[in-house]
N, CA, C and O atoms as CSV, one atom per row, in Angstrom:
chain,resi,resn,atom,element,x,y,z
A,1,MET,N,N,1.939,-15.042,7.904
A,1,MET,CA,C,1.281,-14.060,7.047
A,1,MET,C,C,2.358,-13.249,6.319
A,1,MET,O,O,3.447,-13.764,6.063
A,2,ALA,N,N,2.068,-11.993,5.984
A,2,ALA,CA,C,2.963,-11.219,5.127
A,2,ALA,C,C,3.574,-10.021,5.839
A,2,ALA,O,O,3.030,-9.511,6.818
A,3,LYS,N,N,4.723,-9.584,5.319
A,3,LYS,CA,C,5.313,-8.324,5.762
A,3,LYS,C,C,4.765,-7.241,4.831
A,3,LYS,O,O,4.986,-7.277,3.620
A,4,ILE,N,N,4.047,-6.276,5.416
A,4,ILE,CA,C,3.352,-5.244,4.654
A,4,ILE,C,C,3.908,-3.879,5.010
A,4,ILE,O,O,4.101,-3.567,6.185
A,5,LEU,N,N,4.164,-3.067,3.999
A,5,LEU,CA,C,4.569,-1.681,4.200
A,5,LEU,C,C,3.380,-0.786,3.892
A,5,LEU,O,O,2.837,-0.817,2.788
A,6,VAL,N,N,2.978,0.015,4.880
A,6,VAL,CA,C,1.882,0.969,4.729
A,6,VAL,C,C,2.497,2.353,4.552
A,6,VAL,O,O,3.266,2.809,5.398
A,7,VAL,N,N,2.155,3.023,3.445
A,7,VAL,CA,C,2.674,4.364,3.172
A,7,VAL,C,C,1.507,5.333,3.167
A,7,VAL,O,O,0.654,5.297,2.280
A,8,ASP,N,N,1.482,6.205,4.178
A,8,ASP,CA,C,0.420,7.203,4.295
A,8,ASP,C,C,0.977,8.373,5.096
A,8,ASP,O,O,1.696,8.168,6.074
A,9,ASP,N,N,0.652,9.586,4.695
A,9,ASP,CA,C,1.185,10.749,5.399
A,9,ASP,C,C,0.434,11.056,6.691
A,9,ASP,O,O,0.890,11.886,7.477
A,10,GLU,N,N,-0.686,10.417,6.926
A,10,GLU,CA,C,-1.448,10.637,8.156
A,10,GLU,C,C,-1.045,9.607,9.210
A,10,GLU,O,O,-1.219,8.403,9.021
A,11,SER,N,N,-0.503,10.107,10.324
A,11,SER,CA,C,-0.023,9.199,11.370
A,11,SER,C,C,-1.147,8.352,11.958
A,11,SER,O,O,-0.924,7.197,12.322
A,12,SER,N,N,-2.352,8.911,12.054
A,12,SER,CA,C,-3.472,8.136,12.608
A,12,SER,C,C,-3.839,6.960,11.703
A,12,SER,O,O,-4.201,5.889,12.190
A,13,ILE,N,N,-3.748,7.159,10.401
A,13,ILE,CA,C,-4.025,6.071,9.448
A,13,ILE,C,C,-2.945,5.000,9.568
A,13,ILE,O,O,-3.248,3.808,9.611
A,14,ARG,N,N,-1.690,5.426,9.621
A,14,ARG,CA,C,-0.600,4.453,9.765
A,14,ARG,C,C,-0.783,3.627,11.040
A,14,ARG,O,O,-0.599,2.410,11.028
A,15,PHE,N,N,-1.144,4.289,12.130
A,15,PHE,CA,C,-1.338,3.588,13.398
A,15,PHE,C,C,-2.509,2.608,13.308
A,15,PHE,O,O,-2.382,1.450,13.705
A,16,LEU,N,N,-3.641,3.068,12.790
A,16,LEU,CA,C,-4.830,2.215,12.667
A,16,LEU,C,C,-4.528,0.994,11.802
A,16,LEU,O,O,-4.818,-0.135,12.198
A,17,TYR,N,N,-3.948,1.215,10.627
A,17,TYR,CA,C,-3.651,0.098,9.732
A,17,TYR,C,C,-2.657,-0.864,10.380
A,17,TYR,O,O,-2.798,-2.080,10.255
A,18,SER,N,N,-1.648,-0.319,11.076
A,18,SER,CA,C,-0.665,-1.176,11.743
A,18,SER,C,C,-1.339,-2.087,12.758
A,18,SER,O,O,-1.082,-3.290,12.796
A,19,GLN,N,N,-2.198,-1.507,13.571
A,19,GLN,CA,C,-2.878,-2.273,14.603
A,19,GLN,C,C,-3.787,-3.345,13.994
A,19,GLN,O,O,-3.728,-4.513,14.378
A,20,GLU,N,N,-4.618,-2.937,13.054
A,20,GLU,CA,C,-5.595,-3.851,12.449
A,20,GLU,C,C,-4.910,-4.977,11.666
A,20,GLU,O,O,-5.316,-6.135,11.760
A,21,LEU,N,N,-3.885,-4.641,10.905
A,21,LEU,CA,C,-3.218,-5.659,10.087
A,21,LEU,C,C,-2.362,-6.578,10.948
A,21,LEU,O,O,-2.210,-7.758,10.631
A,22,ALA,N,N,-1.803,-6.052,12.031
A,22,ALA,CA,C,-1.050,-6.898,12.962
A,22,ALA,C,C,-1.987,-7.910,13.627
A,22,ALA,O,O,-1.604,-9.056,13.862
A,23,GLU,N,N,-3.201,-7.485,13.923
A,23,GLU,CA,C,-4.185,-8.408,14.501
A,23,GLU,C,C,-4.532,-9.534,13.531
A,23,GLU,O,O,-4.939,-10.619,13.947
A,24,GLU,N,N,-4.369,-9.270,12.237
A,24,GLU,CA,C,-4.614,-10.302,11.223
A,24,GLU,C,C,-3.401,-11.227,11.070
A,24,GLU,O,O,-3.446,-12.199,10.315
A,25,GLY,N,N,-2.310,-10.914,11.797
A,25,GLY,CA,C,-1.123,-11.755,11.750
A,25,GLY,C,C,-0.007,-11.233,10.874
A,25,GLY,O,O,1.014,-11.903,10.721
A,26,HIS,N,N,-0.171,-10.059,10.294
A,26,HIS,CA,C,0.856,-9.497,9.423
A,26,HIS,C,C,1.907,-8.740,10.224
A,26,HIS,O,O,1.627,-8.211,11.300
A,27,GLU,N,N,3.113,-8.698,9.685
A,27,GLU,CA,C,4.141,-7.805,10.206
A,27,GLU,C,C,4.000,-6.509,9.425
A,27,GLU,O,O,4.020,-6.529,8.195
A,28,VAL,N,N,3.859,-5.385,10.114
A,28,VAL,CA,C,3.558,-4.129,9.440
A,28,VAL,C,C,4.658,-3.109,9.683
A,28,VAL,O,O,5.037,-2.836,10.822
A,29,LEU,N,N,5.158,-2.557,8.594
A,29,LEU,CA,C,6.091,-1.434,8.627
A,29,LEU,C,C,5.331,-0.220,8.111
A,29,LEU,O,O,4.374,-0.367,7.351
A,30,THR,N,N,5.746,0.974,8.515
A,30,THR,CA,C,5.052,2.165,8.045
A,30,THR,C,C,6.041,3.217,7.563
A,30,THR,O,O,7.191,3.269,7.997
A,31,ALA,N,N,5.557,4.047,6.657
A,31,ALA,CA,C,6.335,5.171,6.134
A,31,ALA,C,C,5.386,6.334,5.887
A,31,ALA,O,O,4.241,6.140,5.479
A,32,ALA,N,N,5.872,7.540,6.139
A,32,ALA,CA,C,5.055,8.741,5.948
A,32,ALA,C,C,5.279,9.389,4.592
A,32,ALA,O,O,4.459,10.190,4.144
A,33,THR,N,N,6.380,9.049,3.936
A,33,THR,CA,C,6.724,9.675,2.654
A,33,THR,C,C,7.189,8.626,1.652
A,33,THR,O,O,7.517,7.497,2.018
A,34,ALA,N,N,7.210,9.017,0.394
A,34,ALA,CA,C,7.708,8.123,-0.658
A,34,ALA,C,C,9.194,7.840,-0.446
A,34,ALA,O,O,9.655,6.722,-0.673
A,35,LEU,N,N,9.937,8.849,-0.012
A,35,LEU,CA,C,11.367,8.671,0.242
A,35,LEU,C,C,11.592,7.662,1.369
A,35,LEU,O,O,12.429,6.767,1.250
A,36,GLU,N,N,10.849,7.809,2.446
A,36,GLU,CA,C,10.956,6.871,3.561
A,36,GLU,C,C,10.595,5.455,3.105
A,36,GLU,O,O,11.257,4.491,3.488
A,37,ALA,N,N,9.557,5.331,2.295
A,37,ALA,CA,C,9.154,4.021,1.769
A,37,ALA,C,C,10.271,3.423,0.920
A,37,ALA,O,O,10.577,2.238,1.048
A,38,SER,N,N,10.874,4.222,0.064
A,38,SER,CA,C,11.968,3.739,-0.792
A,38,SER,C,C,13.137,3.238,0.045
A,38,SER,O,O,13.744,2.217,-0.276
A,39,GLU,N,N,13.453,3.964,1.127
A,39,GLU,CA,C,14.555,3.548,2.001
A,39,GLU,C,C,14.240,2.213,2.677
A,39,GLU,O,O,15.109,1.347,2.774
A,40,ILE,N,N,13.029,2.050,3.134
A,40,ILE,CA,C,12.633,0.783,3.763
A,40,ILE,C,C,12.713,-0.353,2.750
A,40,ILE,O,O,13.219,-1.433,3.056
A,41,LEU,N,N,12.209,-0.103,1.539
A,41,LEU,CA,C,12.211,-1.144,0.510
A,41,LEU,C,C,13.625,-1.553,0.102
A,41,LEU,O,O,13.856,-2.703,-0.271
A,42,GLN,N,N,14.570,-0.616,0.172
A,42,GLN,CA,C,15.963,-0.954,-0.143
A,42,GLN,C,C,16.607,-1.743,0.985
A,42,GLN,O,O,17.504,-2.552,0.747
A,43,ALA,N,N,16.153,-1.510,2.213
A,43,ALA,CA,C,16.784,-2.121,3.381
A,43,ALA,C,C,16.293,-3.527,3.690
A,43,ALA,O,O,17.026,-4.327,4.272
A,44,GLN,N,N,15.045,-3.838,3.301
A,44,GLN,CA,C,14.502,-5.138,3.669
A,44,GLN,C,C,13.392,-5.577,2.717
A,44,GLN,O,O,12.748,-4.750,2.071
A,45,PRO,N,N,13.181,-6.884,2.641
A,45,PRO,CA,C,12.128,-7.382,1.764
A,45,PRO,C,C,10.739,-7.118,2.340
A,45,PRO,O,O,10.520,-7.219,3.547
A,46,VAL,N,N,9.829,-6.784,1.469
A,46,VAL,CA,C,8.438,-6.546,1.819
A,46,VAL,C,C,7.599,-7.335,0.822
A,46,VAL,O,O,7.942,-7.408,-0.358
A,47,GLU,N,N,6.507,-7.923,1.287
A,47,GLU,CA,C,5.680,-8.749,0.410
A,47,GLU,C,C,4.507,-8.010,-0.207
A,47,GLU,O,O,3.931,-8.469,-1.193
A,48,LEU,N,N,4.144,-6.854,0.374
A,48,LEU,CA,C,3.001,-6.096,-0.127
A,48,LEU,C,C,3.126,-4.651,0.315
A,48,LEU,O,O,3.591,-4.366,1.419
A,49,LEU,N,N,2.708,-3.742,-0.551
A,49,LEU,CA,C,2.723,-2.313,-0.250
A,49,LEU,C,C,1.297,-1.788,-0.295
A,49,LEU,O,O,0.591,-1.976,-1.285
A,50,VAL,N,N,0.871,-1.123,0.791
A,50,VAL,CA,C,-0.411,-0.423,0.823
A,50,VAL,C,C,-0.057,1.053,0.731
A,50,VAL,O,O,0.593,1.597,1.624
A,51,LEU,N,N,-0.485,1.704,-0.355
A,51,LEU,CA,C,0.019,3.025,-0.714
A,51,LEU,C,C,-1.094,4.037,-0.891
A,51,LEU,O,O,-2.032,3.822,-1.660
A,52,ASP,N,N,-0.979,5.150,-0.166
A,52,ASP,CA,C,-1.896,6.274,-0.346
A,52,ASP,C,C,-1.480,7.029,-1.608
A,52,ASP,O,O,-0.295,7.083,-1.937
A,53,ILE,N,N,-2.437,7.603,-2.303
A,53,ILE,CA,C,-2.127,8.358,-3.515
A,53,ILE,C,C,-1.678,9.775,-3.189
A,53,ILE,O,O,-0.705,10.267,-3.760
A,54,LYS,N,N,-2.375,10.425,-2.281
A,54,LYS,CA,C,-2.061,11.812,-1.925
A,54,LYS,C,C,-1.165,11.831,-0.701
A,54,LYS,O,O,-1.636,11.657,0.424
A,55,LEU,N,N,0.115,12.039,-0.916
A,55,LEU,CA,C,1.071,12.202,0.161
A,55,LEU,C,C,1.485,13.672,0.194
A,55,LEU,O,O,1.395,14.356,-0.825
A,56,LYS,N,N,1.928,14.160,1.329
A,56,LYS,CA,C,2.357,15.562,1.411
A,56,LYS,C,C,3.457,15.827,0.390
A,56,LYS,O,O,4.502,15.178,0.405
A,57,ASN,N,N,3.211,16.781,-0.489
A,57,ASN,CA,C,4.194,17.207,-1.496
A,57,ASN,C,C,4.651,16.100,-2.434
A,57,ASN,O,O,5.633,16.263,-3.157
A,58,GLU,N,N,3.941,14.973,-2.426
A,58,GLU,CA,C,4.337,13.847,-3.271
A,58,GLU,C,C,3.101,13.142,-3.804
A,58,GLU,O,O,1.986,13.355,-3.329
A,59,SER,N,N,3.323,12.314,-4.781
A,59,SER,CA,C,2.242,11.501,-5.326
A,59,SER,C,C,2.582,10.026,-5.153
A,59,SER,O,O,3.656,9.567,-5.542
A,60,GLY,N,N,1.655,9.305,-4.569
A,60,GLY,CA,C,1.829,7.867,-4.477
A,60,GLY,C,C,1.870,7.216,-5.850
A,60,GLY,O,O,2.490,6.168,-6.030
A,61,LEU,N,N,1.201,7.846,-6.823
A,61,LEU,CA,C,1.223,7.308,-8.188
A,61,LEU,C,C,2.626,7.388,-8.787
A,61,LEU,O,O,3.025,6.510,-9.551
A,62,ASP,N,N,3.374,8.439,-8.443
A,62,ASP,CA,C,4.762,8.535,-8.916
A,62,ASP,C,C,5.606,7.412,-8.324
A,62,ASP,O,O,6.414,6.796,-9.019
A,63,LEU,N,N,5.410,7.153,-7.030
A,63,LEU,CA,C,6.135,6.056,-6.392
A,63,LEU,C,C,5.730,4.724,-7.018
A,63,LEU,O,O,6.581,3.863,-7.246
A,64,LEU,N,N,4.451,4.548,-7.295
A,64,LEU,CA,C,3.968,3.320,-7.930
A,64,LEU,C,C,4.662,3.103,-9.274
A,64,LEU,O,O,5.116,1.996,-9.563
A,65,GLN,N,N,4.746,4.140,-10.087
A,65,GLN,CA,C,5.396,4.011,-11.394
A,65,GLN,C,C,6.865,3.626,-11.242
A,65,GLN,O,O,7.376,2.799,-11.998
A,66,LYS,N,N,7.535,4.221,-10.274
A,66,LYS,CA,C,8.944,3.890,-10.012
A,66,LYS,C,C,9.071,2.429,-9.584
A,66,LYS,O,O,9.965,1.719,-10.046
A,67,LEU,N,N,8.183,1.985,-8.709
A,67,LEU,CA,C,8.247,0.611,-8.218
A,67,LEU,C,C,7.970,-0.411,-9.312
A,67,LEU,O,O,8.573,-1.484,-9.334
A,68,VAL,N,N,7.071,-0.082,-10.204
A,68,VAL,CA,C,6.763,-1.009,-11.307
A,68,VAL,C,C,8.006,-1.223,-12.161
A,68,VAL,O,O,8.251,-2.333,-12.635
A,69,LYS,N,N,8.788,-0.172,-12.359
A,69,LYS,CA,C,10.020,-0.286,-13.150
A,69,LYS,C,C,11.103,-1.060,-12.404
A,69,LYS,O,O,11.819,-1.869,-12.993
A,70,GLU,N,N,11.213,-0.801,-11.099
A,70,GLU,CA,C,12.309,-1.372,-10.320
A,70,GLU,C,C,11.984,-2.723,-9.692
A,70,GLU,O,O,12.860,-3.581,-9.582
A,71,ARG,N,N,10.733,-2.921,-9.280
A,71,ARG,CA,C,10.338,-4.118,-8.524
A,71,ARG,C,C,9.044,-4.671,-9.101
A,71,ARG,O,O,7.975,-4.531,-8.507
A,72,HIS,N,N,9.151,-5.289,-10.246
A,72,HIS,CA,C,7.960,-5.758,-10.964
A,72,HIS,C,C,7.095,-6.699,-10.127
A,72,HIS,O,O,5.879,-6.757,-10.310
A,73,ASN,N,N,7.718,-7.427,-9.219
A,73,ASN,CA,C,6.986,-8.469,-8.494
A,73,ASN,C,C,6.394,-7.997,-7.167
A,73,ASN,O,O,5.771,-8.800,-6.473
A,74,LEU,N,N,6.562,-6.728,-6.783
A,74,LEU,CA,C,6.018,-6.243,-5.521
A,74,LEU,C,C,4.566,-5.818,-5.721
A,74,LEU,O,O,4.302,-4.843,-6.424
A,75,PRO,N,N,3.622,-6.534,-5.112
A,75,PRO,CA,C,2.222,-6.150,-5.254
A,75,PRO,C,C,1.932,-4.852,-4.491
A,75,PRO,O,O,2.440,-4.627,-3.392
A,76,VAL,N,N,1.102,-4.009,-5.108
A,76,VAL,CA,C,0.748,-2.724,-4.524
A,76,VAL,C,C,-0.769,-2.581,-4.519
A,76,VAL,O,O,-1.437,-2.822,-5.524
A,77,ILE,N,N,-1.300,-2.180,-3.354
A,77,ILE,CA,C,-2.708,-1.831,-3.243
A,77,ILE,C,C,-2.777,-0.340,-2.974
A,77,ILE,O,O,-2.230,0.143,-1.983
A,78,LEU,N,N,-3.441,0.384,-3.846
A,78,LEU,CA,C,-3.675,1.802,-3.611
A,78,LEU,C,C,-4.827,1.931,-2.631
A,78,LEU,O,O,-5.869,1.296,-2.798
A,79,CYS,N,N,-4.641,2.742,-1.621
A,79,CYS,CA,C,-5.670,2.954,-0.612
A,79,CYS,C,C,-5.805,4.461,-0.431
A,79,CYS,O,O,-4.946,5.100,0.177
A,80,THR,N,N,-6.875,5.016,-0.955
A,80,THR,CA,C,-7.018,6.458,-1.015
A,80,THR,C,C,-8.420,6.906,-0.638
A,80,THR,O,O,-9.367,6.121,-0.681
A,81,ALA,N,N,-8.543,8.153,-0.276
A,81,ALA,CA,C,-9.859,8.720,0.051
A,81,ALA,C,C,-10.610,9.130,-1.212
A,81,ALA,O,O,-11.777,9.517,-1.145
A,82,PHE,N,N,-9.949,9.047,-2.351
A,82,PHE,CA,C,-10.525,9.548,-3.599
A,82,PHE,C,C,-10.807,8.415,-4.583
A,82,PHE,O,O,-9.882,7.782,-5.091
A,83,SER,N,N,-12.070,8.169,-4.844
A,83,SER,CA,C,-12.429,7.106,-5.788
A,83,SER,C,C,-12.143,7.509,-7.227
A,83,SER,O,O,-12.052,6.644,-8.098
A,84,CYS,N,N,-12.001,8.796,-7.495
A,84,CYS,CA,C,-11.812,9.275,-8.876
A,84,CYS,C,C,-10.506,8.782,-9.502
A,84,CYS,O,O,-10.402,8.731,-10.728
A,85,TYR,N,N,-9.517,8.422,-8.698
A,85,TYR,CA,C,-8.246,7.961,-9.256
A,85,TYR,C,C,-8.344,6.552,-9.824
A,85,TYR,O,O,-7.433,6.100,-10.518
A,86,ARG,N,N,-9.417,5.868,-9.542
A,86,ARG,CA,C,-9.592,4.504,-10.065
A,86,ARG,C,C,-9.507,4.478,-11.592
A,86,ARG,O,O,-9.088,3.480,-12.178
A,87,ASP,N,N,-9.905,5.578,-12.229
A,87,ASP,CA,C,-9.890,5.657,-13.686
A,87,ASP,C,C,-8.588,6.224,-14.247
A,87,ASP,O,O,-8.430,6.315,-15.464
A,88,ASP,N,N,-7.664,6.601,-13.385
A,88,ASP,CA,C,-6.372,7.130,-13.818
A,88,ASP,C,C,-5.528,5.959,-14.338
A,88,ASP,O,O,-5.417,4.927,-13.677
A,89,PHE,N,N,-4.946,6.125,-15.509
A,89,PHE,CA,C,-4.150,5.046,-16.096
A,89,PHE,C,C,-3.026,4.596,-15.167
A,89,PHE,O,O,-2.709,3.409,-15.107
A,90,SER,N,N,-2.425,5.537,-14.444
A,90,SER,CA,C,-1.340,5.187,-13.524
A,90,SER,C,C,-1.825,4.246,-12.435
A,90,SER,O,O,-1.092,3.352,-12.012
A,91,ALA,N,N,-3.054,4.441,-11.982
A,91,ALA,CA,C,-3.612,3.593,-10.930
A,91,ALA,C,C,-3.788,2.153,-11.404
A,91,ALA,O,O,-3.813,1.228,-10.592
A,92,TRP,N,N,-3.909,1.967,-12.699
A,92,TRP,CA,C,-4.095,0.620,-13.240
A,92,TRP,C,C,-2.855,-0.246,-13.046
A,92,TRP,O,O,-2.920,-1.467,-13.186
A,93,LEU,N,N,-1.726,0.382,-12.725
A,93,LEU,CA,C,-0.502,-0.375,-12.476
A,93,LEU,C,C,-0.561,-1.138,-11.157
A,93,LEU,O,O,0.184,-2.096,-10.951
A,94,ALA,N,N,-1.444,-0.710,-10.274
A,94,ALA,CA,C,-1.563,-1.348,-8.959
A,94,ALA,C,C,-2.314,-2.672,-9.066
A,94,ALA,O,O,-3.077,-2.903,-10.004
A,95,ASP,N,N,-2.076,-3.524,-8.090
A,95,ASP,CA,C,-2.741,-4.825,-8.040
A,95,ASP,C,C,-4.126,-4.739,-7.410
A,95,ASP,O,O,-4.954,-5.634,-7.578
A,96,GLY,N,N,-4.365,-3.647,-6.679
A,96,GLY,CA,C,-5.654,-3.458,-6.031
A,96,GLY,C,C,-5.905,-1.992,-5.759
A,96,GLY,O,O,-4.983,-1.177,-5.782
A,97,TYR,N,N,-7.173,-1.657,-5.498
A,97,TYR,CA,C,-7.564,-0.264,-5.254
A,97,TYR,C,C,-8.693,-0.279,-4.231
A,97,TYR,O,O,-9.718,-0.933,-4.424
A,98,VAL,N,N,-8.489,0.451,-3.142
A,98,VAL,CA,C,-9.478,0.500,-2.075
A,98,VAL,C,C,-9.701,1.954,-1.692
A,98,VAL,O,O,-8.746,2.718,-1.547
A,99,VAL,N,N,-10.957,2.333,-1.530
A,99,VAL,CA,C,-11.280,3.665,-1.032
A,99,VAL,C,C,-11.277,3.589,0.490
A,99,VAL,O,O,-11.908,2.713,1.081
A,100,LYS,N,N,-10.553,4.522,1.119
A,100,LYS,CA,C,-10.431,4.531,2.580
A,100,LYS,C,C,-11.793,4.573,3.248
A,100,LYS,O,O,-12.731,5.218,2.778
A,101,SER,N,N,-11.864,3.860,4.364
A,101,SER,CA,C,-13.086,3.792,5.149
A,101,SER,C,C,-12.709,3.501,6.589
A,101,SER,O,O,-11.625,2.985,6.861
A,102,SER,N,N,-13.600,3.832,7.510
A,102,SER,CA,C,-13.334,3.482,8.911
A,102,SER,C,C,-13.461,1.976,9.124
A,102,SER,O,O,-12.932,1.441,10.099
A,103,ASP,N,N,-14.150,1.299,8.230
A,103,ASP,CA,C,-14.256,-0.156,8.259
A,103,ASP,C,C,-13.161,-0.716,7.345
A,103,ASP,O,O,-13.211,-0.528,6.129
A,104,LEU,N,N,-12.198,-1.385,7.915
A,104,LEU,CA,C,-11.054,-1.861,7.135
A,104,LEU,C,C,-11.276,-3.223,6.483
A,104,LEU,O,O,-10.337,-3.811,5.945
A,105,GLN,N,N,-12.500,-3.727,6.526
A,105,GLN,CA,C,-12.744,-5.061,5.975
A,105,GLN,C,C,-12.429,-5.134,4.484
A,105,GLN,O,O,-11.866,-6.125,4.020
A,106,GLU,N,N,-12.785,-4.102,3.733
A,106,GLU,CA,C,-12.492,-4.124,2.290
A,106,GLU,C,C,-10.986,-4.174,2.052
A,106,GLU,O,O,-10.522,-4.908,1.179
A,107,LEU,N,N,-10.223,-3.405,2.816
A,107,LEU,CA,C,-8.763,-3.443,2.681
A,107,LEU,C,C,-8.225,-4.814,3.052
A,107,LEU,O,O,-7.381,-5.356,2.338
A,108,LYS,N,N,-8.692,-5.382,4.143
A,108,LYS,CA,C,-8.244,-6.706,4.561
A,108,LYS,C,C,-8.564,-7.762,3.506
A,108,LYS,O,O,-7.744,-8.636,3.223
A,109,ASP,N,N,-9.753,-7.675,2.929
A,109,ASP,CA,C,-10.143,-8.620,1.876
A,109,ASP,C,C,-9.263,-8.455,0.638
A,109,ASP,O,O,-8.876,-9.435,0.001
A,110,GLU,N,N,-8.957,-7.210,0.312
A,110,GLU,CA,C,-8.116,-6.953,-0.867
A,110,GLU,C,C,-6.696,-7.462,-0.624
A,110,GLU,O,O,-6.071,-8.001,-1.537
A,111,ILE,N,N,-6.190,-7.300,0.572
A,111,ILE,CA,C,-4.865,-7.829,0.908
A,111,ILE,C,C,-4.858,-9.346,0.760
A,111,ILE,O,O,-3.925,-9.903,0.182
A,112,LYS,N,N,-5.872,-10.015,1.269
A,112,LYS,CA,C,-5.958,-11.470,1.128
A,112,LYS,C,C,-6.010,-11.879,-0.336
A,112,LYS,O,O,-5.346,-12.832,-0.743
A,113,ARG,N,N,-6.804,-11.153,-1.132
A,113,ARG,CA,C,-6.937,-11.471,-2.552
A,113,ARG,C,C,-5.599,-11.311,-3.281
A,113,ARG,O,O,-5.189,-12.189,-4.039
A,114,VAL,N,N,-4.935,-10.198,-3.047
A,114,VAL,CA,C,-3.672,-9.928,-3.742
A,114,VAL,C,C,-2.586,-10.911,-3.311
A,114,VAL,O,O,-1.821,-11.394,-4.147
A,115,LEU,N,N,-2.512,-11.209,-2.024
A,115,LEU,CA,C,-1.510,-12.163,-1.558
A,115,LEU,C,C,-1.784,-13.575,-2.086
A,115,LEU,O,O,-0.853,-14.302,-2.430
A,116,ALA,N,N,-3.057,-13.959,-2.148
A,116,ALA,CA,C,-3.409,-15.285,-2.670
A,116,ALA,C,C,-3.062,-15.374,-4.154
A,116,ALA,O,O,-2.564,-16.400,-4.617
A,117,LYS,N,N,-3.320,-14.322,-4.883
A,117,LYS,CA,C,-2.994,-14.289,-6.316
A,117,LYS,C,C,-1.486,-14.387,-6.520
A,117,LYS,O,O,-1.024,-15.044,-7.453
A,118,ARG,N,N,-0.726,-13.743,-5.658
A,118,ARG,CA,C,0.721,-13.736,-5.761
A,118,ARG,C,C,1.308,-15.125,-5.467
A,118,ARG,O,O,2.313,-15.513,-6.063
A,119,SER,N,N,0.685,-15.864,-4.554
A,119,SER,CA,C,1.230,-17.160,-4.159
A,119,SER,C,C,0.908,-18.279,-5.138
A,119,SER,O,O,1.404,-19.395,-4.983
A,120,ARG,N,N,0.092,-18.002,-6.134
A,120,ARG,CA,C,-0.265,-19.043,-7.110
A,120,ARG,C,C,0.887,-19.372,-8.010
A,120,ARG,O,O,0.760,-20.226,-8.887
């Protein structure tokens, strides 16, 4: 499967996503901040980024814009509690958009879709 980096400022979300995605066969790395995510991305290859929009004192959309410039081929799925960002032009840079839910099936399906599209 894929090496996935989950970026979310909530430790419970990072833990839940790590557990659920690992059960799907993925290797999961986590970061609480955009800076931490950038350091991980510089240190090792990642095949997919699951990114929260609202990070403490930071914007996931800012990180997304930076990544699009630096790493054109890294697929990003925005995963946020706010559906209103779907219409934000910056959000359109992402390969996928999922509204957070206690049921992770939509996120898992979106990860499969984005990874399948990337492997074509």
